[in-house]
C-alpha positions in Angstrom: 238.1 -85.5 3.6 236.4 -88.2 1.6 238.7 -90.9 0.1 237.5 -92.7 -3.0 239.7 -95.5 -4.2 240.0 -96.8 -7.8 242.1 -99.9 -7.7 245.1 -98.6 -5.8 244.7 -94.9 -6.8 243.0 -92.2 -4.8 240.4 -89.6 -5.6 240.2 -87.4 -2.6 237.5 -84.8 -1.9 238.6 -82.1 0.5 237.5 -78.8 1.8 241.0 -77.3 2.0 244.4 -77.5 0.5 246.3 -78.7 3.6 244.9 -82.2 3.7 246.8 -83.2 0.6 250.0 -81.3 1.3 251.9 -84.4 2.7 250.9 -86.7 -0.2 253.9 -86.9 -2.6 251.6 -88.3 -5.3 249.0 -85.5 -5.0 247.6 -83.6 -8.0 245.5 -80.8 -6.5 242.7 -78.9 -8.3 240.3 -76.4 -6.9 236.8 -76.8 -8.2 235.3 -73.5 -9.3 232.3 -74.7 -11.2 230.3 -78.0 -11.4 231.5 -78.8 -14.9 235.1 -79.0 -13.5 234.1 -82.0 -11.5 233.1 -84.3 -14.4 236.1 -83.2 -16.4 238.6 -83.9 -13.6 237.1 -87.1 -12.4 236.9 -88.5 -16.0 240.6 -87.5 -16.5 241.5 -89.3 -13.2 239.7 -92.5 -14.3 241.4 -92.5 -17.7 244.9 -91.5 -16.6 246.7 -94.3 -14.7 249.7 -92.1 -14.0 247.6 -89.9 -11.7 248.1 -91.8 -8.4 246.1 -89.3 -6.3 243.8 -86.5 -7.4 242.5 -84.0 -4.8 239.5 -82.0 -5.6 239.2 -78.9 -3.4 235.8 -77.4 -2.8 233.6 -76.2 0.1 231.1 -77.4 1.2 232.4 -80.9 1.0 228.9 -82.7 1.1 227.9 -80.8 -2.1 231.1 -81.9 -3.8 230.4 -85.5 -2.9 226.9 -85.4 -4.2 228.1 -84.0 -7.6 230.7 -86.8 -7.8 228.1 -89.4 -7.0 226.0 -88.3 -10.0 228.7 -89.6 -12.3 228.3 -93.2 -11.1 225.9 -96.0 -10.4 225.9 -95.9 -6.6 225.5 -99.0 -4.4 225.5 -99.6 -0.7 227.3 -102.4 1.1 228.4 -103.3 4.6 231.0 -105.5 6.2 232.7 -106.5 9.5 236.0 -106.6 11.3 235.5 -109.6 13.6 237.8 -110.1 16.5 238.2 -112.8 19.1 238.8 -111.8 22.8 242.5 -112.7 22.1 242.7 -110.0 19.4 242.8 -112.2 16.3 241.1 -110.8 13.2 238.9 -112.8 10.8 240.1 -112.3 7.2 239.2 -113.8 3.9 241.4 -114.5 0.8 239.9 -113.5 -2.5 241.4 -112.4 -5.8 244.9 -113.0 -4.6 244.6 -110.6 -1.6 243.6 -110.8 2.0 240.4 -108.9 2.6 237.6 -108.4 5.1 234.1 -109.9 4.6 231.5 -107.6 3.1 228.7 -107.5 0.6 225.8 -105.6 -1.0 222.9 -104.5 1.0 219.6 -106.3 0.2 216.2 -104.8 0.0 214.6 -103.9 3.4 217.8 -104.7 5.2 219.6 -102.4 7.6 223.4 -101.9 7.1 224.0 -103.6 10.4 222.0 -106.6 9.2 223.9 -106.6 6.0 227.2 -106.7 7.8 226.2 -109.6 10.0 224.7 -111.6 7.2 227.7 -111.1 4.9 230.2 -112.2 7.5 228.1 -115.3 8.3 227.8 -116.2 4.7 231.4 -115.5 3.6 233.0 -117.1 6.6 230.6 -119.7 7.7 230.2 -118.7 11.3 227.3 -117.4 13.4 226.8 -116.1 16.9 228.5 -112.7 16.1 228.1 -109.8 18.5 227.7 -106.5 16.7 229.7 -103.7 18.3 230.3 -100.1 17.1 230.5 -98.6 13.6 234.2 -98.3 12.5 234.0 -96.1 9.4 232.7 -95.9 5.8 234.8 -96.5 2.7 234.3 -95.7 -1.0 235.7 -97.4 -4.0 235.0 -97.4 -7.7 234.9 -100.4 -10.0 233.7 -101.3 -13.4 230.7 -103.7 -13.8 230.1 -104.5 -17.4 229.1 -101.1 -19.0 228.6 -99.4 -15.6 231.1 -97.6 -13.5 230.0 -98.2 -9.9 230.7 -96.1 -6.8 230.3 -98.4 -3.7 230.0 -97.1 -0.2 230.7 -99.7 2.4 229.8 -99.3 6.1 232.1 -101.2 8.4 231.3 -102.5 11.9 233.3 -104.0 14.7 232.2 -107.5 15.8 233.1 -109.9 18.5 233.2 -113.7 18.3 233.5 -116.0 21.3 232.6 -119.2 19.7 234.8 -122.1 18.6 233.6 -122.8 15.0 236.3 -123.0 12.3 235.7 -120.4 9.6 234.7 -121.9 6.2 235.2 -119.8 3.0 232.2 -119.2 0.7 233.9 -120.6 -2.4 231.0 -119.7 -4.7 232.0 -116.1 -4.1 235.6 -116.7 -5.0 236.8 -116.9 -1.5 239.5 -119.5 -1.0 240.4 -119.0 2.6 238.8 -117.7 5.8 241.2 -117.5 8.7 241.8 -115.9 12.1 244.9 -113.8 11.8 246.9 -113.0 14.9 248.1 -109.4 15.4 251.7 -110.6 14.9 250.9 -111.5 11.3 249.2 -108.2 10.4 252.4 -106.2 9.7 253.1 -108.5 6.8 249.5 -108.5 5.5 248.5 -104.9 5.7 250.9 -103.6 3.1 249.2 -105.8 0.5 245.5 -105.3 1.2 243.3 -103.0 -0.8 243.6 -99.4 0.1 240.0 -99.2 1.3 240.6 -102.2 3.6 243.8 -100.6 5.0 241.6 -97.5 5.9 239.3 -99.8 7.9 242.3 -101.2 9.9 243.6 -97.7 10.5 240.2 -96.5 11.7 240.0 -99.5 14.0 243.4 -98.5 15.5 245.4 -101.2 13.8 248.1 -99.6 11.7 250.9 -100.9 9.5 253.5 -99.6 7.1 252.3 -99.2 3.5 254.3 -98.6 0.4 253.3 -96.0 -2.1 252.9 -98.8 -4.6 249.7 -99.9 -2.8 248.4 -96.4 -2.3 
């Protein structure tokens, strides 16, 4: 299944009916022809009451490619940085705790993007790149364009002693190490896509249906 978030709502692309069965918010529709995709996705974007729309089609990669044709697609990368003690580096922007990330630049690998963005947004270097965690998708509006952003996420390690410094020019007001004991209070409030990253990294927390 591919999860695409629009604010705190979910557009899920699935190859079968069972994946959405446990979602109490699910509206499930089987795609029988390509024209169905644009009609249903447009309805989802315009109908705030639709908390979760599941499009069912096989093969799944073909469905994703058709959905991508409706948007301006961009690539980004970010990192979940942890100290040996387990603390996680987080930023505070737009009234929510978040993870550092940003757009891929020309001739840059996604791994390079992830390292650069963490260094720029949090003001620390000497990061050790570890394994890929997951990829997330989310939709947002940029002037007259509706953008579909795919973000690749990587685990990173930090053993230095520098104090993080938020990149205020990017609207970041805080950059802090968060101990695991604080995460149960934070995770229910983060963006849905960020919550997916924590889950993929094996850090889970309770999340209300209000936040997706």
